[in-house]
TORKOL-4160 file (C-alpha; in steps of 0.2 Angstrom, whole numbers, padded with zeros to 4 digits, m for minus):
449
<pt num="1" X="m0001" Y="0000" Z="0001"/>
<pt num="2" X="0006" Y="0018" Z="m0006"/>
<pt num="3" X="0003" Y="0028" Z="0011"/>
<pt num="4" X="0003" Y="0046" Z="m0003"/>
<pt num="5" X="m0009" Y="0036" Z="m0017"/>
<pt num="6" X="m0022" Y="0035" Z="m0002"/>
<pt num="7" X="m0015" Y="0051" Z="0006"/>
<pt num="8" X="m0023" Y="0061" Z="m0011"/>
<pt num="9" X="m0037" Y="0049" Z="m0015"/>
<pt num="10" X="m0043" Y="0056" Z="0003"/>
<pt num="11" X="m0037" Y="0075" Z="0003"/>
<pt num="12" X="m0044" Y="0074" Z="m0017"/>
<pt num="13" X="m0059" Y="0067" Z="m0009"/>
<pt num="14" X="m0060" Y="0082" Z="0004"/>
<pt num="15" X="m0056" Y="0095" Z="m0010"/>
<pt num="16" X="m0071" Y="0091" Z="m0021"/>
<pt num="17" X="m0085" Y="0089" Z="m0006"/>
<pt num="18" X="m0076" Y="0109" Z="m0002"/>
<pt num="19" X="m0082" Y="0112" Z="m0019"/>
<pt num="20" X="m0098" Y="0107" Z="m0020"/>
<pt num="21" X="m0100" Y="0116" Z="m0006"/>
<pt num="22" X="m0097" Y="0130" Z="m0010"/>
<pt num="23" X="m0106" Y="0133" Z="m0026"/>
<pt num="24" X="m0124" Y="0125" Z="m0018"/>
<pt num="25" X="m0119" Y="0137" Z="m0002"/>
<pt num="26" X="m0123" Y="0119" Z="0008"/>
<pt num="27" X="m0110" Y="0115" Z="0024"/>
<pt num="28" X="m0095" Y="0107" Z="0018"/>
<pt num="29" X="m0097" Y="0092" Z="0032"/>
<pt num="30" X="m0115" Y="0088" Z="0021"/>
<pt num="31" X="m0106" Y="0087" Z="0009"/>
<pt num="32" X="m0089" Y="0078" Z="0014"/>
<pt num="33" X="m0099" Y="0062" Z="0021"/>
<pt num="34" X="m0109" Y="0064" Z="0007"/>
<pt num="35" X="m0095" Y="0060" Z="m0004"/>
<pt num="36" X="m0090" Y="0047" Z="0008"/>
<pt num="37" X="m0104" Y="0035" Z="0007"/>
<pt num="38" X="m0104" Y="0037" Z="m0011"/>
<pt num="39" X="m0081" Y="0032" Z="m0013"/>
<pt num="40" X="m0085" Y="0019" Z="0000"/>
<pt num="41" X="m0102" Y="0011" Z="m0011"/>
<pt num="42" X="m0097" Y="0016" Z="m0030"/>
<pt num="43" X="m0091" Y="m0001" Z="m0037"/>
<pt num="44" X="m0076" Y="m0002" Z="m0043"/>
<pt num="45" X="m0070" Y="0012" Z="m0031"/>
<pt num="46" X="m0074" Y="0008" Z="m0014"/>
<pt num="47" X="m0059" Y="m0004" Z="m0016"/>
<pt num="48" X="m0046" Y="0012" Z="m0019"/>
<pt num="49" X="m0055" Y="0019" Z="m0002"/>
<pt num="50" X="m0043" Y="0011" Z="0011"/>
<pt num="51" X="m0040" Y="0016" Z="0031"/>
<pt num="52" X="m0024" Y="0014" Z="0035"/>
<pt num="53" X="m0017" Y="0019" Z="0054"/>
<pt num="54" X="m0017" Y="0034" Z="0047"/>
<pt num="55" X="m0031" Y="0040" Z="0042"/>
<pt num="56" X="m0040" Y="0031" Z="0058"/>
<pt num="57" X="m0030" Y="0043" Z="0068"/>
<pt num="58" X="m0033" Y="0060" Z="0058"/>
<pt num="59" X="m0052" Y="0055" Z="0057"/>
<pt num="60" X="m0051" Y="0055" Z="0078"/>
<pt num="61" X="m0041" Y="0069" Z="0079"/>
<pt num="62" X="m0051" Y="0079" Z="0068"/>
<pt num="63" X="m0066" Y="0076" Z="0081"/>
<pt num="64" X="m0059" Y="0080" Z="0096"/>
<pt num="65" X="m0054" Y="0099" Z="0089"/>
<pt num="66" X="m0070" Y="0102" Z="0079"/>
<pt num="67" X="m0078" Y="0100" Z="0095"/>
<pt num="68" X="m0067" Y="0111" Z="0104"/>
<pt num="69" X="m0070" Y="0125" Z="0091"/>
<pt num="70" X="m0088" Y="0122" Z="0094"/>
<pt num="71" X="m0085" Y="0128" Z="0115"/>
<pt num="72" X="m0074" Y="0139" Z="0109"/>
<pt num="73" X="m0089" Y="0148" Z="0099"/>
<pt num="74" X="m0097" Y="0149" Z="0113"/>
<pt num="75" X="m0096" Y="0168" Z="0122"/>
<pt num="76" X="m0098" Y="0167" Z="0138"/>
<pt num="77" X="m0107" Y="0185" Z="0141"/>
<pt num="78" X="m0119" Y="0182" Z="0129"/>
<pt num="79" X="m0122" Y="0162" Z="0138"/>
<pt num="80" X="m0121" Y="0173" Z="0155"/>
<pt num="81" X="m0133" Y="0187" Z="0150"/>
<pt num="82" X="m0146" Y="0170" Z="0144"/>
<pt num="83" X="m0141" Y="0159" Z="0155"/>
<pt num="84" X="m0162" Y="0157" Z="0162"/>
<pt num="85" X="m0168" Y="0153" Z="0143"/>
<pt num="86" X="m0153" Y="0145" Z="0139"/>
<pt num="87" X="m0153" Y="0133" Z="0148"/>
<pt num="88" X="m0173" Y="0132" Z="0150"/>
<pt num="89" X="m0175" Y="0126" Z="0131"/>
<pt num="90" X="m0155" Y="0116" Z="0130"/>
<pt num="91" X="m0161" Y="0105" Z="0144"/>
<pt num="92" X="m0177" Y="0100" Z="0137"/>
<pt num="93" X="m0170" Y="0099" Z="0116"/>
<pt num="94" X="m0157" Y="0084" Z="0124"/>
<pt num="95" X="m0170" Y="0077" Z="0137"/>
<pt num="96" X="m0185" Y="0074" Z="0126"/>
<pt num="97" X="m0177" Y="0069" Z="0114"/>
<pt num="98" X="m0165" Y="0056" Z="0121"/>
<pt num="99" X="m0180" Y="0049" Z="0132"/>
<pt num="100" X="m0192" Y="0047" Z="0116"/>
<pt num="101" X="m0178" Y="0041" Z="0106"/>
<pt num="102" X="m0172" Y="0026" Z="0115"/>
<pt num="103" X="m0187" Y="0023" Z="0117"/>
<pt num="104" X="m0193" Y="0018" Z="0104"/>
<pt num="105" X="m0176" Y="0010" Z="0096"/>
<pt num="106" X="m0177" Y="m0002" Z="0112"/>
<pt num="107" X="m0196" Y="m0005" Z="0112"/>
<pt num="108" X="m0201" Y="m0005" Z="0094"/>
<pt num="109" X="m0186" Y="m0008" Z="0086"/>
<pt num="110" X="m0180" Y="m0021" Z="0095"/>
<pt num="111" X="m0162" Y="m0012" Z="0101"/>
<pt num="112" X="m0153" Y="m0019" Z="0115"/>
<pt num="113" X="m0151" Y="m0007" Z="0129"/>
<pt num="114" X="m0135" Y="0000" Z="0125"/>
<pt num="115" X="m0137" Y="0001" Z="0105"/>
<pt num="116" X="m0153" Y="0011" Z="0113"/>
<pt num="117" X="m0144" Y="0023" Z="0121"/>
<pt num="118" X="m0131" Y="0027" Z="0110"/>
<pt num="119" X="m0148" Y="0032" Z="0098"/>
<pt num="120" X="m0155" Y="0040" Z="0112"/>
<pt num="121" X="m0135" Y="0053" Z="0111"/>
<pt num="122" X="m0135" Y="0053" Z="0093"/>
<pt num="123" X="m0153" Y="0057" Z="0092"/>
<pt num="124" X="m0151" Y="0070" Z="0107"/>
<pt num="125" X="m0143" Y="0084" Z="0098"/>
<pt num="126" X="m0144" Y="0100" Z="0090"/>
<pt num="127" X="m0127" Y="0105" Z="0080"/>
<pt num="128" X="m0119" Y="0121" Z="0086"/>
<pt num="129" X="m0108" Y="0121" Z="0066"/>
<pt num="130" X="m0125" Y="0121" Z="0057"/>
<pt num="131" X="m0133" Y="0132" Z="0068"/>
<pt num="132" X="m0116" Y="0142" Z="0070"/>
<pt num="133" X="m0118" Y="0148" Z="0050"/>
<pt num="134" X="m0134" Y="0152" Z="0051"/>
<pt num="135" X="m0131" Y="0163" Z="0063"/>
<pt num="136" X="m0119" Y="0171" Z="0055"/>
<pt num="137" X="m0125" Y="0174" Z="0038"/>
<pt num="138" X="m0142" Y="0181" Z="0042"/>
<pt num="139" X="m0134" Y="0193" Z="0056"/>
<pt num="140" X="m0141" Y="0184" Z="0070"/>
<pt num="141" X="m0127" Y="0180" Z="0079"/>
<pt num="142" X="m0124" Y="0200" Z="0083"/>
<pt num="143" X="m0144" Y="0200" Z="0090"/>
<pt num="144" X="m0154" Y="0191" Z="0104"/>
<pt num="145" X="m0162" Y="0180" Z="0096"/>
<pt num="146" X="m0145" Y="0171" Z="0089"/>
<pt num="147" X="m0136" Y="0174" Z="0102"/>
<pt num="148" X="m0150" Y="0163" Z="0116"/>
<pt num="149" X="m0150" Y="0149" Z="0103"/>
<pt num="150" X="m0131" Y="0147" Z="0100"/>
<pt num="151" X="m0131" Y="0145" Z="0125"/>
<pt num="152" X="m0145" Y="0136" Z="0121"/>
<pt num="153" X="m0136" Y="0124" Z="0107"/>
<pt num="154" X="m0122" Y="0122" Z="0121"/>
<pt num="155" X="m0134" Y="0116" Z="0134"/>
<pt num="156" X="m0140" Y="0104" Z="0122"/>
<pt num="157" X="m0126" Y="0099" Z="0115"/>
<pt num="158" X="m0115" Y="0100" Z="0133"/>
<pt num="159" X="m0130" Y="0085" Z="0140"/>
<pt num="160" X="m0127" Y="0075" Z="0126"/>
<pt num="161" X="m0107" Y="0072" Z="0131"/>
<pt num="162" X="m0109" Y="0073" Z="0144"/>
<pt num="163" X="m0120" Y="0056" Z="0143"/>
<pt num="164" X="m0109" Y="0049" Z="0131"/>
<pt num="165" X="m0095" Y="0049" Z="0141"/>
<pt num="166" X="m0108" Y="0044" Z="0159"/>
<pt num="167" X="m0118" Y="0029" Z="0152"/>
<pt num="168" X="m0101" Y="0022" Z="0145"/>
<pt num="169" X="m0087" Y="0026" Z="0158"/>
<pt num="170" X="m0081" Y="0011" Z="0168"/>
<pt num="171" X="m0084" Y="0019" Z="0182"/>
<pt num="172" X="m0066" Y="0013" Z="0192"/>
<pt num="173" X="m0049" Y="0022" Z="0198"/>
<pt num="174" X="m0046" Y="0026" Z="0184"/>
<pt num="175" X="m0062" Y="0038" Z="0179"/>
<pt num="176" X="m0056" Y="0047" Z="0192"/>
<pt num="177" X="m0041" Y="0053" Z="0189"/>
<pt num="178" X="m0047" Y="0057" Z="0173"/>
<pt num="179" X="m0060" Y="0069" Z="0182"/>
<pt num="180" X="m0049" Y="0073" Z="0193"/>
<pt num="181" X="m0034" Y="0080" Z="0179"/>
<pt num="182" X="m0047" Y="0089" Z="0168"/>
<pt num="183" X="m0055" Y="0097" Z="0182"/>
<pt num="184" X="m0035" Y="0103" Z="0187"/>
<pt num="185" X="m0031" Y="0108" Z="0169"/>
<pt num="186" X="m0045" Y="0115" Z="0162"/>
<pt num="187" X="m0045" Y="0126" Z="0175"/>
<pt num="188" X="m0025" Y="0129" Z="0170"/>
<pt num="189" X="m0031" Y="0128" Z="0151"/>
<pt num="190" X="m0032" Y="0151" Z="0150"/>
<pt num="191" X="m0018" Y="0153" Z="0161"/>
<pt num="192" X="m0007" Y="0144" Z="0149"/>
<pt num="193" X="m0016" Y="0148" Z="0132"/>
<pt num="194" X="m0011" Y="0168" Z="0138"/>
<pt num="195" X="0004" Y="0165" Z="0147"/>
<pt num="196" X="0013" Y="0156" Z="0127"/>
<pt num="197" X="0002" Y="0170" Z="0121"/>
<pt num="198" X="0009" Y="0183" Z="0132"/>
<pt num="199" X="0028" Y="0177" Z="0131"/>
<pt num="200" X="0030" Y="0171" Z="0113"/>
<pt num="201" X="0015" Y="0178" Z="0102"/>
<pt num="202" X="0012" Y="0173" Z="0086"/>
<pt num="203" X="0024" Y="0165" Z="0078"/>
<pt num="204" X="0027" Y="0155" Z="0064"/>
<pt num="205" X="0029" Y="0137" Z="0072"/>
<pt num="206" X="0015" Y="0142" Z="0083"/>
<pt num="207" X="0019" Y="0136" Z="0098"/>
<pt num="208" X="0001" Y="0142" Z="0107"/>
<pt num="209" X="m0009" Y="0130" Z="0092"/>
<pt num="210" X="0003" Y="0116" Z="0098"/>
<pt num="211" X="0002" Y="0118" Z="0117"/>
<pt num="212" X="m0015" Y="0116" Z="0117"/>
<pt num="213" X="m0013" Y="0101" Z="0101"/>
<pt num="214" X="m0006" Y="0092" Z="0118"/>
<pt num="215" X="m0016" Y="0094" Z="0131"/>
<pt num="216" X="m0032" Y="0089" Z="0120"/>
<pt num="217" X="m0024" Y="0077" Z="0115"/>
<pt num="218" X="m0015" Y="0070" Z="0134"/>
<pt num="219" X="m0033" Y="0072" Z="0140"/>
<pt num="220" X="m0041" Y="0063" Z="0127"/>
<pt num="221" X="m0030" Y="0048" Z="0128"/>
<pt num="222" X="m0031" Y="0048" Z="0146"/>
<pt num="223" X="m0052" Y="0049" Z="0142"/>
<pt num="224" X="m0051" Y="0035" Z="0133"/>
<pt num="225" X="m0040" Y="0025" Z="0144"/>
<pt num="226" X="m0055" Y="0029" Z="0158"/>
<pt num="227" X="m0065" Y="0018" Z="0145"/>
<pt num="228" X="m0075" Y="0038" Z="0145"/>
<pt num="229" X="m0075" Y="0049" Z="0126"/>
<pt num="230" X="m0062" Y="0060" Z="0120"/>
<pt num="231" X="m0073" Y="0072" Z="0117"/>
<pt num="232" X="m0082" Y="0077" Z="0136"/>
<pt num="233" X="m0065" Y="0087" Z="0140"/>
<pt num="234" X="m0063" Y="0097" Z="0122"/>
<pt num="235" X="m0080" Y="0102" Z="0122"/>
<pt num="236" X="m0079" Y="0109" Z="0142"/>
<pt num="237" X="m0060" Y="0114" Z="0137"/>
<pt num="238" X="m0068" Y="0122" Z="0122"/>
<pt num="239" X="m0079" Y="0132" Z="0131"/>
<pt num="240" X="m0067" Y="0139" Z="0145"/>
<pt num="241" X="m0053" Y="0145" Z="0130"/>
<pt num="242" X="m0066" Y="0155" Z="0123"/>
<pt num="243" X="m0065" Y="0172" Z="0132"/>
<pt num="244" X="m0047" Y="0172" Z="0127"/>
<pt num="245" X="m0052" Y="0167" Z="0110"/>
<pt num="246" X="m0065" Y="0179" Z="0109"/>
<pt num="247" X="m0051" Y="0192" Z="0113"/>
<pt num="248" X="m0036" Y="0184" Z="0099"/>
<pt num="249" X="m0046" Y="0178" Z="0083"/>
<pt num="250" X="m0030" Y="0176" Z="0076"/>
<pt num="251" X="m0027" Y="0160" Z="0085"/>
<pt num="252" X="m0044" Y="0155" Z="0081"/>
<pt num="253" X="m0045" Y="0158" Z="0063"/>
<pt num="254" X="m0027" Y="0148" Z="0063"/>
<pt num="255" X="m0032" Y="0133" Z="0072"/>
<pt num="256" X="m0048" Y="0132" Z="0063"/>
<pt num="257" X="m0038" Y="0136" Z="0047"/>
<pt num="258" X="m0028" Y="0114" Z="0053"/>
<pt num="259" X="m0046" Y="0107" Z="0057"/>
<pt num="260" X="m0056" Y="0110" Z="0043"/>
<pt num="261" X="m0042" Y="0111" Z="0034"/>
<pt num="262" X="m0034" Y="0094" Z="0037"/>
<pt num="263" X="m0043" Y="0085" Z="0052"/>
<pt num="264" X="m0062" Y="0088" Z="0049"/>
<pt num="265" X="m0061" Y="0083" Z="0032"/>
<pt num="266" X="m0055" Y="0066" Z="0036"/>
<pt num="267" X="m0066" Y="0062" Z="0049"/>
<pt num="268" X="m0084" Y="0065" Z="0039"/>
<pt num="269" X="m0078" Y="0059" Z="0025"/>
<pt num="270" X="m0074" Y="0042" Z="0033"/>
<pt num="271" X="m0090" Y="0043" Z="0042"/>
<pt num="272" X="m0096" Y="0042" Z="0025"/>
<pt num="273" X="m0089" Y="0029" Z="0020"/>
<pt num="274" X="m0094" Y="0017" Z="0034"/>
<pt num="275" X="m0113" Y="0019" Z="0028"/>
<pt num="276" X="m0121" Y="0002" Z="0018"/>
<pt num="277" X="m0129" Y="0005" Z="0005"/>
<pt num="278" X="m0141" Y="m0008" Z="0005"/>
<pt num="279" X="m0141" Y="m0005" Z="0024"/>
<pt num="280" X="m0149" Y="0015" Z="0017"/>
<pt num="281" X="m0160" Y="0008" Z="0007"/>
<pt num="282" X="m0167" Y="m0007" Z="0018"/>
<pt num="283" X="m0169" Y="0005" Z="0032"/>
<pt num="284" X="m0177" Y="0019" Z="0023"/>
<pt num="285" X="m0192" Y="0015" Z="0034"/>
<pt num="286" X="m0185" Y="0018" Z="0050"/>
<pt num="287" X="m0176" Y="0032" Z="0045"/>
<pt num="288" X="m0192" Y="0041" Z="0044"/>
<pt num="289" X="m0199" Y="0039" Z="0057"/>
<pt num="290" X="m0184" Y="0042" Z="0071"/>
<pt num="291" X="m0180" Y="0059" Z="0060"/>
<pt num="292" X="m0200" Y="0060" Z="0063"/>
<pt num="293" X="m0199" Y="0055" Z="0080"/>
<pt num="294" X="m0182" Y="0066" Z="0083"/>
<pt num="295" X="m0194" Y="0084" Z="0077"/>
<pt num="296" X="m0206" Y="0079" Z="0085"/>
<pt num="297" X="m0196" Y="0078" Z="0104"/>
<pt num="298" X="m0186" Y="0091" Z="0100"/>
<pt num="299" X="m0205" Y="0102" Z="0093"/>
<pt num="300" X="m0213" Y="0096" Z="0110"/>
<pt num="301" X="m0201" Y="0100" Z="0120"/>
<pt num="302" X="m0195" Y="0120" Z="0114"/>
<pt num="303" X="m0208" Y="0124" Z="0108"/>
<pt num="304" X="m0219" Y="0126" Z="0124"/>
<pt num="305" X="m0202" Y="0131" Z="0133"/>
<pt num="306" X="m0199" Y="0146" Z="0121"/>
<pt num="307" X="m0221" Y="0150" Z="0124"/>
<pt num="308" X="m0215" Y="0154" Z="0145"/>
<pt num="309" X="m0202" Y="0165" Z="0137"/>
<pt num="310" X="m0214" Y="0175" Z="0128"/>
<pt num="311" X="m0200" Y="0173" Z="0109"/>
<pt num="312" X="m0214" Y="0176" Z="0098"/>
<pt num="313" X="m0223" Y="0164" Z="0088"/>
<pt num="314" X="m0213" Y="0167" Z="0071"/>
<pt num="315" X="m0196" Y="0167" Z="0080"/>
<pt num="316" X="m0204" Y="0155" Z="0092"/>
<pt num="317" X="m0205" Y="0143" Z="0078"/>
<pt num="318" X="m0189" Y="0150" Z="0071"/>
<pt num="319" X="m0179" Y="0142" Z="0087"/>
<pt num="320" X="m0188" Y="0128" Z="0087"/>
<pt num="321" X="m0180" Y="0121" Z="0069"/>
<pt num="322" X="m0166" Y="0125" Z="0073"/>
<pt num="323" X="m0161" Y="0116" Z="0088"/>
<pt num="324" X="m0167" Y="0101" Z="0082"/>
<pt num="325" X="m0155" Y="0103" Z="0067"/>
<pt num="326" X="m0141" Y="0089" Z="0072"/>
<pt num="327" X="m0123" Y="0083" Z="0063"/>
<pt num="328" X="m0109" Y="0085" Z="0073"/>
<pt num="329" X="m0109" Y="0075" Z="0088"/>
<pt num="330" X="m0121" Y="0065" Z="0079"/>
<pt num="331" X="m0110" Y="0057" Z="0069"/>
<pt num="332" X="m0096" Y="0057" Z="0082"/>
<pt num="333" X="m0110" Y="0046" Z="0094"/>
<pt num="334" X="m0114" Y="0036" Z="0079"/>
<pt num="335" X="m0095" Y="0032" Z="0076"/>
<pt num="336" X="m0093" Y="0033" Z="0094"/>
<pt num="337" X="m0104" Y="0016" Z="0097"/>
<pt num="338" X="m0098" Y="0007" Z="0078"/>
<pt num="339" X="m0081" Y="0008" Z="0084"/>
<pt num="340" X="m0086" Y="0000" Z="0098"/>
<pt num="341" X="m0097" Y="m0011" Z="0095"/>
<pt num="342" X="m0110" Y="m0005" Z="0103"/>
<pt num="343" X="m0118" Y="m0004" Z="0085"/>
<pt num="344" X="m0122" Y="m0012" Z="0071"/>
<pt num="345" X="m0117" Y="m0007" Z="0054"/>
<pt num="346" X="m0137" Y="m0008" Z="0051"/>
<pt num="347" X="m0140" Y="0003" Z="0061"/>
<pt num="348" X="m0123" Y="0016" Z="0061"/>
<pt num="349" X="m0131" Y="0019" Z="0043"/>
<pt num="350" X="m0148" Y="0022" Z="0050"/>
<pt num="351" X="m0145" Y="0034" Z="0061"/>
<pt num="352" X="m0128" Y="0043" Z="0055"/>
<pt num="353" X="m0143" Y="0044" Z="0039"/>
<pt num="354" X="m0158" Y="0055" Z="0052"/>
<pt num="355" X="m0142" Y="0065" Z="0058"/>
<pt num="356" X="m0137" Y="0071" Z="0038"/>
<pt num="357" X="m0157" Y="0076" Z="0037"/>
<pt num="358" X="m0158" Y="0083" Z="0051"/>
<pt num="359" X="m0145" Y="0097" Z="0046"/>
<pt num="360" X="m0153" Y="0099" Z="0031"/>
<pt num="361" X="m0174" Y="0097" Z="0032"/>
<pt num="362" X="m0175" Y="0106" Z="0049"/>
<pt num="363" X="m0165" Y="0121" Z="0043"/>
<pt num="364" X="m0173" Y="0123" Z="0027"/>
<pt num="365" X="m0189" Y="0126" Z="0031"/>
<pt num="366" X="m0182" Y="0136" Z="0046"/>
<pt num="367" X="m0173" Y="0148" Z="0033"/>
<pt num="368" X="m0186" Y="0149" Z="0018"/>
<pt num="369" X="m0202" Y="0150" Z="0031"/>
<pt num="370" X="m0199" Y="0156" Z="0050"/>
<pt num="371" X="m0179" Y="0168" Z="0044"/>
<pt num="372" X="m0182" Y="0185" Z="0055"/>
<pt num="373" X="m0180" Y="0202" Z="0047"/>
<pt num="374" X="m0166" Y="0209" Z="0056"/>
<pt num="375" X="m0163" Y="0229" Z="0047"/>
<pt num="376" X="m0146" Y="0233" Z="0057"/>
<pt num="377" X="m0147" Y="0253" Z="0064"/>
<pt num="378" X="m0137" Y="0262" Z="0051"/>
<pt num="379" X="m0151" Y="0256" Z="0039"/>
<pt num="380" X="m0164" Y="0258" Z="0049"/>
<pt num="381" X="m0158" Y="0275" Z="0052"/>
<pt num="382" X="m0157" Y="0280" Z="0035"/>
<pt num="383" X="m0177" Y="0273" Z="0034"/>
<pt num="384" X="m0191" Y="0288" Z="0033"/>
<pt num="385" X="m0207" Y="0284" Z="0048"/>
<pt num="386" X="m0219" Y="0278" Z="0035"/>
<pt num="387" X="m0204" Y="0262" Z="0030"/>
<pt num="388" X="m0202" Y="0259" Z="0049"/>
<pt num="389" X="m0219" Y="0258" Z="0052"/>
<pt num="390" X="m0221" Y="0248" Z="0041"/>
<pt num="391" X="m0208" Y="0235" Z="0045"/>
<pt num="392" X="m0212" Y="0236" Z="0064"/>
<pt num="393" X="m0230" Y="0232" Z="0060"/>
<pt num="394" X="m0222" Y="0212" Z="0049"/>
<pt num="395" X="m0223" Y="0199" Z="0059"/>
<pt num="396" X="m0204" Y="0194" Z="0067"/>
<pt num="397" X="m0199" Y="0210" Z="0064"/>
<pt num="398" X="m0184" Y="0219" Z="0072"/>
<pt num="399" X="m0193" Y="0226" Z="0082"/>
<pt num="400" X="m0198" Y="0208" Z="0092"/>
<pt num="401" X="m0182" Y="0200" Z="0088"/>
<pt num="402" X="m0171" Y="0213" Z="0098"/>
<pt num="403" X="m0186" Y="0218" Z="0112"/>
<pt num="404" X="m0189" Y="0232" Z="0108"/>
<pt num="405" X="m0201" Y="0238" Z="0116"/>
<pt num="406" X="m0221" Y="0235" Z="0112"/>
<pt num="407" X="m0239" Y="0233" Z="0119"/>
<pt num="408" X="m0247" Y="0216" Z="0115"/>
<pt num="409" X="m0255" Y="0214" Z="0099"/>
<pt num="410" X="m0250" Y="0233" Z="0091"/>
<pt num="411" X="m0238" Y="0235" Z="0082"/>
<pt num="412" X="m0222" Y="0244" Z="0087"/>
<pt num="413" X="m0221" Y="0262" Z="0085"/>
<pt num="414" X="m0204" Y="0270" Z="0081"/>
<pt num="415" X="m0194" Y="0283" Z="0091"/>
<pt num="416" X="m0197" Y="0302" Z="0091"/>
<pt num="417" X="m0185" Y="0313" Z="0100"/>
<pt num="418" X="m0191" Y="0331" Z="0103"/>
<pt num="419" X="m0187" Y="0345" Z="0101"/>
<pt num="420" X="m0175" Y="0356" Z="0117"/>
<pt num="421" X="m0190" Y="0363" Z="0124"/>
<pt num="422" X="m0205" Y="0351" Z="0114"/>
<pt num="423" X="m0218" Y="0336" Z="0116"/>
<pt num="424" X="m0216" Y="0320" Z="0103"/>
<pt num="425" X="m0229" Y="0320" Z="0092"/>
<pt num="426" X="m0231" Y="0302" Z="0092"/>
<pt num="427" X="m0237" Y="0296" Z="0071"/>
<pt num="428" X="m0237" Y="0313" Z="0065"/>
<pt num="429" X="m0229" Y="0317" Z="0052"/>
<pt num="430" X="m0222" Y="0337" Z="0048"/>
<pt num="431" X="m0226" Y="0345" Z="0034"/>
<pt num="432" X="m0211" Y="0345" Z="0019"/>
<pt num="433" X="m0206" Y="0364" Z="0023"/>
<pt num="434" X="m0210" Y="0362" Z="0044"/>
<pt num="435" X="m0202" Y="0344" Z="0043"/>
<pt num="436" X="m0193" Y="0343" Z="0060"/>
<pt num="437" X="m0174" Y="0336" Z="0064"/>
<pt num="438" X="m0172" Y="0325" Z="0076"/>
<pt num="439" X="m0154" Y="0327" Z="0087"/>
<pt num="440" X="m0149" Y="0341" Z="0077"/>
<pt num="441" X="m0150" Y="0363" Z="0084"/>
<pt num="442" X="m0148" Y="0375" Z="0075"/>
<pt num="443" X="m0132" Y="0386" Z="0073"/>
<pt num="444" X="m0129" Y="0401" Z="0083"/>
<pt num="445" X="m0128" Y="0412" Z="0065"/>
<pt num="446" X="m0145" Y="0406" Z="0056"/>
<pt num="447" X="m0163" Y="0405" Z="0061"/>
<pt num="448" X="m0170" Y="0387" Z="0069"/>
<pt num="449" X="m0184" Y="0381" Z="0053"/>
């Protein structure tokens, strides 16, 4: 076996997936899974897709770094600012789908207990990668609604990672050592990263990135030795250094470039190659029902809680649909079950296919039918009062998204500032030659109009 030949094939598949992703505007992780599935099932091509040790290592490292980056994307300030709503929405977004999927797999499909637990974990996730991409694309990441959704995603995936690590860990003295070492290391991690950045700066040799990789690989190895999952300390580690990355985007961008250029493509491509086409065709009915179970459980859980926190109907539906997405952690959980012989290849194919569909279907519905309208402050100032009043009357307007005051059942009125010595007159337009100019005072040598 020529390792260079094999590596060229895998990197070529990653390049093809990247080009397709850019052309059709779909997250590259989805395309990589599909390309891997095609390469692993097309006769005449599948025999060239061998998986030597370096492919497995790069794929495992990719899942580790990707999980770390997912945790690092969470803004700690936003998490603290929306902790009640995000904790409530994120908790039910994990718990109800986990219980529903576990019960269905165990009772209706006849899976073993461990396989049903894996199914519950894989289908309880919310895709931080998909949601974060949507938030950035729509500009909602700068709005209160977007920050709330991202914080809720973190809570959901934290529950998923804890469940994955807790259900399948070996409870012995090694687990105690792993918890103690992880707690001390993660407590010191932000200080170590700041020290490395301050002492060495952003050099070509990237010592701060090497420091992060050493710590992530060491904790991942200790977690594996303890019978837990390596993504658990990686996800929490990403959260604890999120504040450092928030003020040092260079470090974040360089680590992201390394991950998405080399590491994560191997993970998603390998996940795709393990999908069996005969199992996909034979399990189409199971896939459809599992997808329905996940979407229904997310709706039943998230919608009432979002209602309790007084999200408007359009934003409530949008939030529920985005919380129903899944990709990264669902794929990680399914691959974990397959590699640890907790599920077979048919069950793995069914779970991964449901995960992929849950990334497509809810996102497409949310973006096409329920996307809130966002008006930037500069754009709002440029609009006239009549245009503003129309925009504020629309469902999902910026007034609803950003929490502008308004009476229930009535459209929000544009705010007018009164001139000194005058009372504000809402909904009263000035004549063309006597139009009021908010916050504009006359010059000393010019008469006031």
